[in-house]
MARMISE-871272 format. One record per atom (N, C-alpha, C): x, y, z. Coordinates in steps of 0.001 Angstrom, whole numbers, plus 524288, in hexadecimal, padded with zeros to 5 digits. Atoms other than C-alpha are relative to their C-alpha. Example, Ala and Ser with C-alpha at 12.3 -4.5 7.8 and 13.67 -1.06 7.14 Angstrom:
8037A7FB5A80000;8300C7EE6C81E78;80384804B080000;7FCCC7FB5A7FFC4;835667FBDC81BE4;7FCFE80442802DA;
This chain:
8053B8035E8007E;84E608C9147A661;7FB5B8041980107;804727FC5C7FF5D;841248D0C07A5A2;7FE237FE82805E9;80191802167FA2B;83A1D8D1DA7B307;7FBAB7FAA87FF75;805A7802697FFA9;82D428CABC7AE45;801DF7F98D80033;7FD5D807A2802B3;836F78BD497AB02;800617FC61805CB;7FEB5801F87FC13;83BE48BDDD7B7ED;7FF2B7FB328050E;80547805787FEEE;831788B6437BF3B;801647FA037FD25;800BB801AC80164;830278ADBE7B52E;805FC7FB307FEE2;7FC16801BC7FE19;83EA88AAD07B509;800A37FDBA80433;7FE5A8026F7FBD0;83FAB8A80A7C267;7FD2A7FAFC7FFFC;8043C8048B8014A;8341189F147C1B4;802EF7FBB77FDC5;7FDDF8046C801EA;83ACB897267B768;8053E7FEB7802CA;7F95F802747FC52;8492E895DB7BF24;7FD0E7FDC9803D2;8017B802797FB67;840728907D7CAAA;7FBA97F9B27FD5F;8020E8051B8014C;8396F885FE7C122;801CD7FE5D7FBDC;7FD568023C80472;842CB881F17B868;804507FBDA80362;7FE70805387FCA9;84A5C8791C7C321;7FD157FDBC802CF;804F6805B87FE06;83E44872FB7C70E;7FF837FCCA7FC8B;802B88039F803D6;83BF286DDE7BABA;802A27FA898005B;7FD498052D7FFA4;83D9B85E867BB50;7FF927FECF80599;80085801A27FAAB;83C3785E197CA67;7FA847FF93801DC;80489802B57FC0D;82EA185C157CCCB;7FED67FAF5800C0;7FF7D804357FF24;827F5850817CF48;7FF227FE8E7FB24;80149802A8804F6;8273F846657C3CD;7FAF1800767FF06;8055B7FFDE7FF5C;818DD8467E7BF04;7FEF17FA7480247;8027E805CE7FD8F;8105A83C587C508;7FF817FC617FB1F;8003E803BA8023F;8109582F077BEAA;7FC4C7FC4A800C7;80579803797FE61;8037C8290D7BC11;802167F90C802D5;7FEFA802E47FED1;80A9581CB07BD3D;7FE537FC54805DA;8009E8013C7F87E;80CCC81CA97CC80;7F9F78000180116;804BE7FFE97FD00;7FF3C81FA07D098;7FC5A7FBB67FD8E;802D68043880148;7F8128172A7C7E7;8029D7FB038012B;7FDA9806657FD69;8014780A1E7CB77;7FED28011580481;800757FFC97FA37;7FEE180E6D7D9A5;7FC807FE7F800F5;805C9802857FD67;7F0F280D9E7D8E5;7FE0E7FAF97FDEF;7FDDE8076780002;7F3D3800E27D1DE;7FF7E7FB4E80387;7FE228030C7FC1B;7FA467FCCE7DD04;7FC977FE8680479;8036A7FF5C7FBF8;7F00C801BF7E71B;7FC567FB897FC14;803D1802C280157;7E69F7FB267DF48;7FF3E7F9D380103;7FC808065C80105;7EDB67ED407DDED;7FEBA7FDF78051F;800D38020D7FA68;7ED3B7EE997EBFB;7FBE37FF4A80395;806477FF697FD3D;7E0AF7F2D17F059;7FC997F8E97FE10;801B2804E88045B;7DCA87E5BE7E62E;802087FB0480199;7FE56803F67FE0B;7E5EF7DC1F7ED0F;7FE897FEEE8055D;800F9800097FB40;7E2147E0057FABE;7FAE37FECD800AD;805F2802F67FFF7;7D2EA7DE227F7AB;7FF337FADB7FDFE;80056807D9801DF;7D5707CEB87F195;8029380010806B6;7FE928031B7FA5B;7DB5F7CC5080037;7FBC47FC178017E;803DB802B38004A;7D3BC7C12B803CB;802737FDF2806BE;7FD368014D7FAF7;7D5527BABE8135E;801F77FCDC7FE56;7FE918063880107;7DD837AF8D814AD;7FFD87FC9F80510;7FE81802737FBEB;7DF907A4F381E4D;803A37FCFF800B4;7FA2E8023480047;7EB5779F1A82340;8003B7FEB88064F;7FEDA8025B7FCCD;7EF5E7968382DA4;801D3804C4804F2;7FDA07FD107FC87;7F2DF79D4F83C79;804307FD318035E;7FABA801847FD75;7FEA879A7E8459B;7FE607FB7C803D1;8009B803ED7FBFC;7F51A7927384FDF;7FB847FAD77FCA0;804FA803B08022E;7ED8478A7584500;7FA458013C7FE97;8054A7FF26801F1;7E2C0791F08420D;800F2802A17FB20;7FE5B7FCEB80359;7DF9779936836CA;7FDA08073E7FFB1;7FF8A7F9BB8007A;7E0327A82283446;7FE41801927FA6B;8019D7FC1A80453;7D8327B073829DB;800C68039E7FFFB;800F67FBFF7FFC5;7DBB87BB988276F;80012802B47FA24;803CB7FCC68066E;7D59B7C6A181C82;8016E805928025A;7FF157FB027FF6F;7D8C67D53881B41;7F9F3802537FD5E;803AD7FB8A80248;7CE6C7E04881AA2;800F5802A07F96B;7FDC67FBA780508;7CCA17E6D980C40;8034A803F48009F;7FBDB7FAE580074;7D8697F06580B2B;7FD17804617FDF9;802A67FAC78026A;7D6477FDD780A97;804F1801BF7FE2B;7FA817FE1380286;7E130802FE8013B;7FFF88058C7FE41;7FE917FC948003B;7E69680F2C801F8;804428031C7FC2E;7FAA07FF718037D;7F11D814727F6F2;8018C806BF80205;8008A7FA467FF7B;7F71D822FF7F8DF;8069F7FF5E7FBD9;7FD157FECE8045C;801A5825F57ECE2;801E08058A80014;7FD5E7FCCF7FFF2;80B80830877ED3D;80314800837FB33;7FB107FE39803A6;813A3837E37E3DF;8059B800FC80336;7F97F7FC847FCCC;8228E83BC67E79A;801EB801BF7FCE5;7FD127FC9D8034F;82C258450D7E4AD;806487FC2D7FD07;7FC17802DB8007B;834D6838847E173;8013B7FE797F8A4;7FFAE8021680575;839408360D7D36D;800397FA037FFA3;7FE60806697FE05;83CD5827EB7D912;7FBAC7FD3D8025F;8058E801257FDE5;82E32825277DEAD;7FCDB803B98005A;803847FA9C8011D;824BB82FCD7D987;7FC017FE458025C;8049C801BE7FC2A;81A648264B7E1DC;800D07FCE2803E2;7FF95803A77FB71;818EC8201D7EEC2;7F9BF7FF0C80045;806097FF297FFD6;80B8681A0B7EFC8;7FF767FB4C8060C;801FE804F57FA77;805B7812FD7FEAB;7FA727FE457FD3D;806388028E7FE52;7FBA7809517FF11;7FFA67FF02805D2;8013D801597FADA;7F76E807D380BFE;7FAE37FC057FFFA;803AD8053680003;7EC717F9D080EC6;7FF05801748047D;801DE801FE7F98C;7E4E47F9E1819AD;7FB827FB517FF83;8027A803057FFE6;7DE977EF3F81D58;7FF7F7FD008057A;80119801C77FBBD;7D8FD7E63D8293E;802A97F86D7FE95;7FE95804D98000E;7DEC37D87A82BF0;7FBFF7FD5780321;80291802427FC68;7D5AB7CDDB83273;7FFC77FAB87FEB1;7FFAE8062C7FED9;7D76D7C11483837;7FB867FE538020B;80347805787FC79;7D0C27B3C283BF9;8012D7FC7A7FFCB;7FFFC8041C7FD3F;7D31B7A843842C5;7FD9A7FABE7FDCD;80425805B080158;7CDB77993883F03;802E57FBE480074;7FE768046E80082;7CFD578D6984211;802D07FBFD7FB68;7FF1B8022280664;7D0C6787FC8348D;8004C802717FB5E;7FF047FACF80459;7D24B78E1482752;7FC46800277FD85;804747FE5680509;7C5DF78B9782139;7FB5F8020F8053C;802467FB617FDEF;7C0D57922282DD3;8014D807307FF56;7FE227F9508011D;7C97D79F1C82E0D;800078012E7FA2D;8026B7FD9980660;7C66479E7B81E1C;7FB28800BA801F9;805A67FF997FFAB;7B81C79E3182215;7FF6B806D380467;7FFEE7FB527FE06;7BA5A7AB3982ABB;7FE328044E7FC7A;801A67FAB280542;7B4C37B82282498;801E28042380603;7FC187FC2C7FB24;7BF0A7C2C782D06;7FC748044A7FEA9;803577FC3C7FEC9;7B8107CE3383148;8035F8042D802CE;7FDA07FD337FC47;7BB267DA82839E2;801CD7FF0680594;7FED4802D17FBA8;7BA947D21F84507;804AF7FCE080139;7FB1F802CC7FFA5;7C8717CB2A8413E;8049C804507FC74;7FA337FB7A80078;7D05E7D6B483DF5;8041980012802C7;7F8F57FEE67FC56;7DE247D5D084172;802A1804A67FDD9;7FF577FBB67FFB2;7E2A97E2F783D52;7FE59802587F979;800BA7FAB280438;7E2957EFDC83436;805CC7FFA77FEAE;7FA797FF9A80211;7ED687F0AB82B1A;80130803F47FC41;7FC7C7FD6B80392;7F3C97F9F9824C1;80445800D77FB96;7FBBE8000E80305;7FC717F893817F3;801F2804997FEC9;7FCDE7FAB88043E;805EE8046F8128E;802B17FD567FB9C;7FE938001480430;80A428014F80659;803E0804ED7FD8A;7FE907FD6480400;8156B8098A7FF95;802447FED37FBF8;7FEE28000380700;8191180B987EFE1;801D48053080022;7FE237FCA080343;821A38127F7E899;7FFCD7FE587FA08;800BA7FFC4804F0;81FE3816547DA35;8053D800397FE3F;7FC4E8002D8006F;82DB8815107D40D;80179804B97FA60;800FE7FDC48044F;8289D81C757C689;7FE317FCF67FBB1;804CE8035D8036E;824E180F917C16D;7FC9C7FC0180203;802FB8037E7FC6B;8210B807547CB6D;7FFA580001805C0;800F87FE3F7F7F8;81A56806307D9AA;8028D7FBD88020C;7FE96804D97FD0E;821D47FE407E30C;7FFAA8011D80632;801F17FEF47FA92;81F2E7FA897F1F0;803BD800E2801F2;7FCAB7FDFF7FDAB;826D68018D7FBBC;801A17FC5B806F1;7FFEF800677FC45;8235D7FD5580824;7F97E7FDCF80330;805857FFC97FDBB;816CA7F92581066;800347FF688064F;7FFF08006C7F96C;812F77F93881FB7;7F9307FD157FF6B;8058D803E37FC9C;806E47F1468271E;7FF2E802FA803C6;800CE7FE1F7FBB8;8004B7F86E82FAD;7FBCA7FBBD8034D;8057A805097FE22;7F8CF7ED6D838DB;7FDD38037780501;802667FEB37FB7B;7EEFC7F1CE843D0;7FCD57FBA780217;80449805A47FEC2;7EA327E6CB84C58;7FF4D80415805E9;800BE7FCF87F8E0;7E0377EC7285813;801D27FC0C802E3;7FE77800CC7FA14;7E4AF7EAC9864D6;805977FF797FD0F;7FA088006380026;7F4F47E9F285FC1;800E68064C7FD84;7FC8E7FA60803A0;7FF207F46D85A3E;7FE527FEE37FB3A;8003780011802BE;7FE707F7C684DD0;80469800807FDE4;7FBE28017080204;808CE7F1BE8443E;80050801F37FBF7;7FCE07FCA980532;8110F7F77B8395F;803A67FB827FD8E;7FC0F803258006F;817617EDDC830F4;80127801EC7F940;7FE6F7FEC680640;81F867F06F8249E;7FF6D7FA3B7FD98;80078805278034A;81D0A7E7E4819DD;804B97FE367FB82;7FCFA802A8803DA;826247E14A80F1C;7FE01801B67FCDE;803AD80112803E0;824137E0A880225;7FD3E7F9BD7FEB5;8004B8052A7FEB0;823BF7D20E8050B;7F9C080141801B4;8058F7FFFF7FE23;8177E7D48780CFD;7FBFE8003E7FD60;8030A7FC1680332;812097DD6880417;7FCBE7FD557FAA3;800248016B80597;813577D5747F8C1;7FBC87F90C800D1;801FF804757FDF1;80CF87C9367FE96;7F85D7FEFB7FCC4;805757FFAF80277;801547C3927F654;7FC717FEB48040B;803EA8040E7FD22;7F9D67BAFE801B8;7FD788052E801BC;805067FE117FD08;7ED147C24880A24;80353805B8803BC;7FF197F96B7FC04;7F6AC7CCF5811F8;803C6801AE7FC77;7FD317FE9680372;7FE787CF9E806A1;7FDC9805207FD87;803317FBC18031F;7FE477DC6D7FEB7;80346801B97FA73;7FC6A802268059D;804937D73A7F023;7FE13804A47FBF3;803657FC768046F;7F97D7DEE57EA16;800D580720800D6;7FCE07FB4F7FF3C;7FF9D7ECCC7EFBA;805F78000D7FDDE;7FAA97FF4C8031F;80D1A7EACF7E96B;8003F800857F8B9;7FF327FDBA803DC;810AA7F2967DC5F;7FFEA7F9087FE86;7FF0D8055A803DC;810497E6DC7D0BD;80534802BA7FBB4;
C-alpha cells in the first residue's frame, strides 16, 4: 500500500465499525407530543376553581390553588427503547379558609393570608418511540412552621378529575 493511503485506510478502519452505533436521529413526534402534554397540563391547572366541602367538625372548608408555574424538561437519552424522558414540575400554593355555613364559605375570597402550603409536584414521563407514558410523581409540601413533607403520588392520585387532581397532566 502506498504511503499516502495508510492514514486514509487507518481512518476508514476506525469509522466502519462505528457505522450504525450512533444515536438514532431525533424524532420530532416526541418533542411535539411533550410540548402538547405540557400545554394541556398548564391549561388544566389554570382552569382550577376553589371548592367548598364539609369539614370534620361541622364547619365548611374552602380550598383554592394559586395559578401554577409549570416548568418542562425534555432530555434525549442513549436508549433506543426510551429515546426521550421528560419532567413537568408544577409549583403552586394551597390556601384554605373555614366558615360556619356553606354559603359563607363560598363567599370567602382566598388571599395570601389564607396560605396553607407551598407545593411542588414533579411528574416524570418516558417516550417509548410511539407515545408518552407517565412513570411516577411526587409532591413536596412546605407548610410554614412545620417540616417539609414529600409524598409519592400514584397514578390514581394524579388522574383524579377533582380540583386537587392533575388529570390534565397525563398523556392521552
